[in-house]
Structure formats: structure tokens, C-alpha cells
C-alpha positions in Angstrom: -0.1 0.1 0.4 2.8 2.3 1.0 4.4 2.0 -2.8 1.1 2.7 -4.2 0.5 5.8 -2.3 4.5 6.9 -4.2 3.2 5.8 -7.3 0.8 8.5 -7.0 2.5 11.3 -4.7 5.5 10.7 -7.1 2.7 12.1 -10.4 2.9 15.5 -9.4 6.9 15.9 -9.2 7.6 14.3 -12.4 5.3 16.4 -14.0 6.0 20.0 -13.3 9.6 18.5 -13.2 10.7 18.9 -9.9 13.7 17.1 -8.2 13.0 14.0 -7.0 15.0 11.9 -4.0 16.6 10.0 -6.3 18.2 12.7 -7.5 20.4 13.9 -5.1 23.8 12.2 -6.2 23.2 14.4 -9.9 22.8 17.0 -8.2 25.3 16.6 -5.5 27.7 16.0 -8.8 26.3 18.8 -10.7 26.6 21.5 -8.2 30.3 20.5 -8.4 30.2 20.6 -12.5 29.1 24.0 -12.9 31.5 26.2 -13.8 32.8 23.2 -16.4 32.5 23.1 -19.7 30.1 20.1 -20.2 30.3 16.9 -22.8 28.1 14.0 -23.6 29.9 11.0 -23.1 27.0 8.2 -23.5 23.5 8.3 -24.1 22.4 10.9 -22.3 24.5 11.4 -19.8 27.0 14.0 -19.4 30.5 15.0 -18.6 33.5 18.0 -17.5 36.5 17.6 -15.8 37.7 19.9 -12.9 40.7 20.2 -11.3 40.9 20.2 -7.4 44.2 20.8 -5.4 46.7 19.6 -8.5 44.3 16.5 -9.3 42.0 16.5 -12.1 38.4 15.4 -11.9 35.5 13.9 -14.2 32.7 14.6 -13.6 29.8 12.6 -14.2 26.3 12.7 -14.4 23.1 12.3 -16.2 22.2 14.9 -18.4 19.6 16.9 -16.7 16.8 17.9 -16.3 15.4 15.0 -18.2 14.0 12.6 -16.1 16.6 9.9 -17.1 19.4 7.4 -15.6 21.5 8.3 -18.1 24.3 5.4 -18.6 26.5 5.6 -16.3 28.5 2.5 -16.7 29.8 3.4 -20.3 30.5 6.5 -19.5 33.0 5.2 -16.7 34.3 2.7 -19.7 34.9 5.3 -21.8 36.8 7.4 -19.8 39.2 4.4 -18.1 39.8 3.8 -21.4 41.2 7.0 -22.0 42.3 9.0 -19.0 42.6 5.5 -16.5 41.7 7.7 -13.2 43.2 6.6 -10.0 40.5 6.3 -7.6 36.9 6.1 -8.6 34.2 8.0 -6.3 30.1 7.2 -6.6 28.0 9.1 -5.4 23.5 7.3 -4.3 20.3 7.3 -2.9 20.4 4.4 -0.5 17.2 2.3 0.6 17.1 3.5 4.7 16.4 1.2 6.7 13.5 0.9 9.6 14.6 3.8 12.1 17.4 4.8 10.5 17.3 9.1 9.8 16.3 10.1 6.5 19.4 11.7 4.9 21.9 9.9 7.1 25.0 9.6 5.0 26.6 6.7 4.9 30.0 5.4 3.3 31.7 2.4 1.2 33.3 0.6 -1.0 32.0 -0.7 -4.4 29.3 0.3 -6.7 26.9 2.2 -5.9 23.9 2.0 -7.7 20.5 0.5 -8.0 18.2 -1.2 -10.3 18.7 -5.2 -12.1 22.8 -5.2 -11.5 23.8 -5.3 -15.0 25.5 -1.6 -15.3 27.1 -2.4 -11.4 28.4 -5.6 -12.8 30.2 -3.4 -15.7 31.5 -0.6 -13.2 32.9 -3.4 -11.1 34.3 -5.5 -14.0 35.9 -2.6 -15.3 37.0 -1.2 -12.2 39.2 -4.6 -11.6 41.0 -4.7 -14.8 42.0 -2.0 -14.4 42.8 -2.0 -10.8 40.9 1.3 -9.8 39.3 1.2 -6.3 35.6 2.4 -6.1 34.5 4.6 -3.1 31.0 5.2 -2.4 28.6 7.2 -0.5 25.1 6.6 -0.1 22.6 9.3 0.9 19.7 7.0 3.1 16.4 7.4 2.4 12.7 5.2 1.9 11.2 4.3 -1.6 8.6 7.3 -1.1 10.9 10.0 -0.6 13.2 8.6 -3.4 10.7 9.2 -6.2 9.1 12.3 -5.1 10.0 15.7 -4.5 13.1 16.4 -3.1 12.7 16.7 0.6 14.3 19.0 2.3 16.5 16.7 4.9 18.1 14.9 1.6 18.8 18.3 -0.4 20.5 19.9 2.9 23.4 16.6 2.6 24.6 18.0 -0.3 27.4 20.4 0.9 28.5 17.7 3.7 28.5 14.9 0.8 30.8 17.4 -1.8 33.3 18.0 1.3 33.1 13.9 1.9 34.1 13.5 -2.0 36.8 15.7 -1.6 38.2 14.2 1.5 38.2 11.3 -0.3 40.4 12.2 -3.3 42.9 14.3 -0.6 43.5 11.2 1.1 43.7 8.6 -1.8 45.2 10.5 -4.3 48.6 12.8 -4.8 49.0 15.9 -6.4 48.9 15.3 -10.5 46.8 12.0 -10.5 42.4 12.0 -11.4 39.4 11.1 -9.5 35.8 10.1 -11.4 33.0 11.0 -9.7 29.9 9.8 -10.9 26.0 11.4 -9.6 23.9 8.8 -9.9 20.9 8.6 -9.6 17.5 9.9 -11.3 18.0 14.0 -12.9 14.8 15.3 -12.7 15.0 18.8 -12.5 18.3 19.0 -12.3 20.5 20.8 -14.5 24.1 20.3 -14.4 
């Protein structure tokens, strides 16, 4: 019943093109790429480059503000073939457990991406082949919060997560190295 109610509530956000909870990953990376030149790298997927403390960052997200998740796996594969970044950082929404607070943040290792698993497999296969570690940051939310208008508690995590991304980069790369940052999720209402 809760899922049916969530779908009913989600319709208005989709009709009005407003950001949904699942868009937190693309929102964070979109903000990071504001002053960069954006290029199409895969179907409905954009990327940009910027420098951070002597390191090159490759920023990837679905092309907004349309309701799409893009093809982050294809984008990652192309960037690895051309530039071989030293680390990968993925940012995504994750289903919270009962009792967890909306907007709580967790860090881990491995591909942070939902769905059927094919794209996760593609990402981890390529990263493993080239021995590139994958760091994950997830923002916890319910299934209803993921598909309805983004709550303030979720949006307010953006600055904290951005700082965590930069900390991961500083701790795991040296000057002159590079990092691939991927904002995973539905980019409805989120431009770049």
C-alpha cells in the first residue's frame, strides 16, 4: 500500500519537472560541474573536467533536467579507457532501514548503483580489470522519498557529501593524479 501511495504522490513531481529524492547524486555532481564545459559521453550522460588541489576530476551525471538515469557504466568505461583515473567515487541514494533517519550518510566500497545489477557488474568489472578502487557515498531515504519531491533533509546533505568526496580524493590520491566522480540517480529537475 505504501508503494502505491508513493507512486500516486510521485506523479505531481514528474509532471512539474521537480527534483526527486533519487536525484541527490546527480544534484551534488551537477553542482560540482557548474563552471565546467559539459560534453556528452554516453546516451543521456554528460561529463566535465575540473581541477582540485592539483588533481584532475572527471565529473559524470545523467543529462538533466530530463527524467533520466543516463548510462554511467558506459561513461565510466570510456573515461577509464581514455584517462585511467586513480580512484572512482560514486554518489547515490540508498534505501534506508527502518529506524534510520532520512538524509543520513554512509560511506563504503564498491559500485553505488541500484537497479537490476547489470550496470553495477559493468562498472565493477572495468574497475577491477584496471585495478581502480571504487569508493561509495550513499544518502539514505525511503522508497517513497526516492520517487517523490526531494525533501529538505535530503537536499541539505549536498554540502556535507561534497566535502566527504573531496576528503576521499585528498586521502586516496596524490597531486598529479585523477579521480572519477559519478552522481548516480534520476536527474529529473537537476541541470548541470
